[in-house]
N, C-alpha and C positions, 0 to 999 in steps of 0.2 A: 483526605478529600480526593475525589477522582475526577478526571476530565476525559472526555471521549470525543473522537472525531471519526467520521465515516466518509471515505472517498468512494463514490459510486461511479460505475461505468468507465473505469480506467482501461484504456485500450492496450492492455497487456495481459498475457496469459497468466492465470493464477499460479501455475508452476514456477514461472520466472519471478513472480512477485514474492512467493513464499521463500525462495532462495535468499532474498535480501532480508525478509522479515525475520528469519531465524537468526541472522547475524546481529541484529540490534535488540532483540528481545532481552529484557532484564537489565539493560544499561541505563545510565542516567540520560535524560532527554538532551541536554546540551552536548554530551559526549557522542551520542548517537547522531545528532545533526551534523557534527563535524565529520564523522565517519561516512555518513551517507553522501556528503558533498563530494568526497573524493573516491567513491566507489566506481568501478568501471561498468557496473551493470546498469541496464536501462531501467530496471525496476526500482533502483535507488531514488530516481526522480519522483516517482509516484508515492513511495513510502515517505520520503522527505516532505512532500506536500501535505500528506495526511498528518504527519508528526507536527509540522508547523501549525496546522489548524488546531490540533489537540492542545498545543502549548498556548495558543491564543485563547482557547476556551478555558483553560486553567487560569489564565490571567484575568479573564472576565469574572471568574468565581472568587477573585482575590486570593488565590493560592500562589505560592512562590514557584514559578516555573523552573528556577535553578535547582530546587530540591526534588523535583518530580522524576520518577523512574518509569520506564516503560513496563507496565505490568503484563500486557499482552498485545500482540499484533496478529490479527486474524485476516486471512485472505480467502475470500469465497469466490465462487464462479458467478459472473454476471451473465447477461444474455449474449448469445453468439450471433454475429451477423453471418448470414449464409449467402455465399456468392457462387455462381455457376462457372465452371471452367470447361471450355469445350475440349472434347477428346476425339479420337478417331472414330470413324464410321457413324457419326451423328450422335454419339453418346456424350454424356456430361458427368463431371465429378463435382461434388459439393465441397467448397472450401469454407471452413468455419473460421471466422475471425473472432477469437474469444475476447472477453472482457472480464474485469475483476471488480470486486467490491473489497476495499481495504479498510479495516477497522483498527484504530489505535486507541488503547486505553492507558492513560497515565495515572499514577498513584503516588502520593507522597509518603506512604507507609513503608 
């Protein structure tokens, strides 16, 4: 049985989220939750949030969340907010505030 959760529009760059996602991929869900709780990275909070949602979805499907393993964690780019930053001589730079879509797939196989 599989359970899936998608966290959209996380205000975190995909590159920073992928760093955390690679560390928990392939581990048991309960073990990964414990690791994410004590990770110093900012992305750990968002991946943990998606993982908790996937565990809750598995519970709704009457699967045992204790036996579930993280089959995949995908981090894709979401929309970027564009902000203007004033520069010298009347010019401007564009600052992109990136966001991420985080998908967690759990499996009991």
